[in-house]
C-alpha positions as CSV (number, residue, x, y, z in Angstrom):
1,M,-46.7,42.0,3.9
2,R,-46.9,38.2,4.6
3,L,-44.4,37.5,1.9
4,R,-41.9,39.8,3.4
5,H,-42.3,38.1,6.8
6,S,-42.0,34.6,5.2
7,V,-38.9,35.6,3.4
8,S,-37.4,37.1,6.6
9,A,-38.2,33.9,8.6
10,A,-36.7,31.7,5.9
11,L,-33.5,33.8,5.7
12,G,-33.3,33.7,9.5
13,A,-33.6,29.9,9.6
14,L,-31.0,29.5,6.9
15,T,-28.6,31.8,8.8
16,L,-29.1,29.7,11.9
17,V,-28.5,26.4,10.1
18,V,-25.3,27.8,8.4
19,T,-23.8,29.1,11.6
20,L,-24.4,25.9,13.7
21,P,-21.1,24.1,14.3
22,A,-20.6,20.9,12.3
23,S,-20.6,17.8,14.4
24,A,-17.5,15.6,14.4
25,H,-17.8,12.6,12.1
26,A,-16.8,9.2,13.1
27,A,-16.6,5.9,11.2
28,E,-19.2,3.6,12.5
29,G,-18.2,0.0,13.3
30,Q,-15.1,-1.7,14.5
31,F,-11.5,-1.9,13.3
32,R,-9.4,-4.9,14.5
33,Y,-5.8,-5.9,14.4
34,T,-3.6,-8.6,16.0
35,Y,-0.4,-8.0,17.8
36,A,2.1,-9.7,20.2
37,T,2.2,-8.5,23.8
38,D,5.4,-7.8,25.7
39,E,5.0,-11.3,27.2
40,G,4.8,-12.9,23.7
41,Y,1.1,-13.6,23.7
42,E,-1.1,-12.9,20.7
43,A,-3.7,-10.3,21.4
44,V,-6.4,-8.5,19.4
45,G,-6.7,-4.7,19.5
46,F,-9.7,-2.8,18.3
47,L,-11.2,0.6,17.8
48,N,-14.9,1.1,18.1
49,D,-16.4,4.0,16.1
50,P,-13.1,5.7,15.4
51,P,-12.9,9.4,14.5
52,S,-12.6,10.2,10.8
53,E,-9.8,12.2,9.2
54,Q,-7.6,11.9,12.2
55,C,-4.4,9.7,12.4
56,I,-4.6,7.1,15.2
57,N,-1.5,5.4,16.5
58,L,-2.8,1.9,17.4
59,P,-2.7,0.9,21.1
60,G,0.0,-1.7,21.8
61,V,1.8,-1.2,18.4
62,G,1.7,2.6,17.7
63,S,5.4,3.2,18.6
64,D,8.5,2.4,16.5
65,D,10.1,0.7,19.5
66,L,7.2,-1.9,19.6
67,A,6.6,-4.7,17.1
68,P,4.0,-3.7,14.6
69,G,0.5,-5.2,14.6
70,Y,-0.7,-7.3,11.7
71,S,-3.9,-8.8,10.1
72,P,-6.0,-5.6,10.2
73,K,-9.7,-6.0,9.6
74,N,-11.8,-2.9,8.7
75,R,-15.4,-3.5,9.8
76,T,-16.3,0.2,9.7
77,D,-18.4,2.1,7.2
78,A,-15.3,4.2,6.1
79,T,-12.2,3.4,4.1
80,A,-9.2,2.8,6.3
81,T,-5.7,3.6,5.3
82,V,-3.2,1.7,7.4
83,F,0.5,2.6,7.8
84,L,3.5,0.6,8.8
85,N,4.9,3.7,10.5
86,A,3.5,5.6,13.5
87,D,1.7,9.0,12.9
88,C,0.5,7.9,9.5
89,E,3.8,8.7,7.9
90,G,5.9,7.0,5.3
91,D,5.4,5.3,1.9
92,S,4.3,2.0,3.4
93,Y,0.6,2.0,3.5
94,F,-2.4,-0.1,2.4
95,I,-6.1,0.9,1.8
96,L,-8.8,-1.3,3.4
97,R,-12.3,-1.1,2.0
98,P,-15.3,-0.4,4.2
99,Y,-17.0,-3.4,5.9
100,T,-15.0,-6.2,4.4
101,G,-11.4,-4.9,4.0
102,G,-8.7,-7.0,5.6
103,G,-5.1,-7.9,5.4
104,S,-3.0,-11.0,5.9
105,E,-0.5,-11.7,8.7
106,R,2.1,-10.1,6.4
107,L,0.4,-6.7,6.4
108,Q,2.0,-4.9,9.3
109,V,0.4,-1.8,10.9
110,R,1.2,0.9,13.5
111,S,-1.3,3.7,12.6
112,V,-4.6,4.2,10.7
113,I,-6.7,7.0,9.3
114,F,-10.3,6.7,8.3
115,S,-11.9,8.7,5.4
């Protein structure tokens, strides 16, 4: 009798765990990039703890009518794939390693996705 109650309780707990919604995952850390403002000043943009598996158009550079950003630095715990085009589209992309990945001034970016 006790075994049947233990098995029922274990199955109930397992069902509860399986049906709980999964929490959204985010890359932990900071992603940085440099860009020129409309006034011609150099500025640094950043994303803190960005969401994973979601394309992000970078503020200040995420549109094709703006000059792209450059010198991206990935200081998150996830791999970052940066794209020259907005909406993570096109064949021009570069992969930045977690924590230490970075690109030179020649690496231009408009959007990023974290794995």
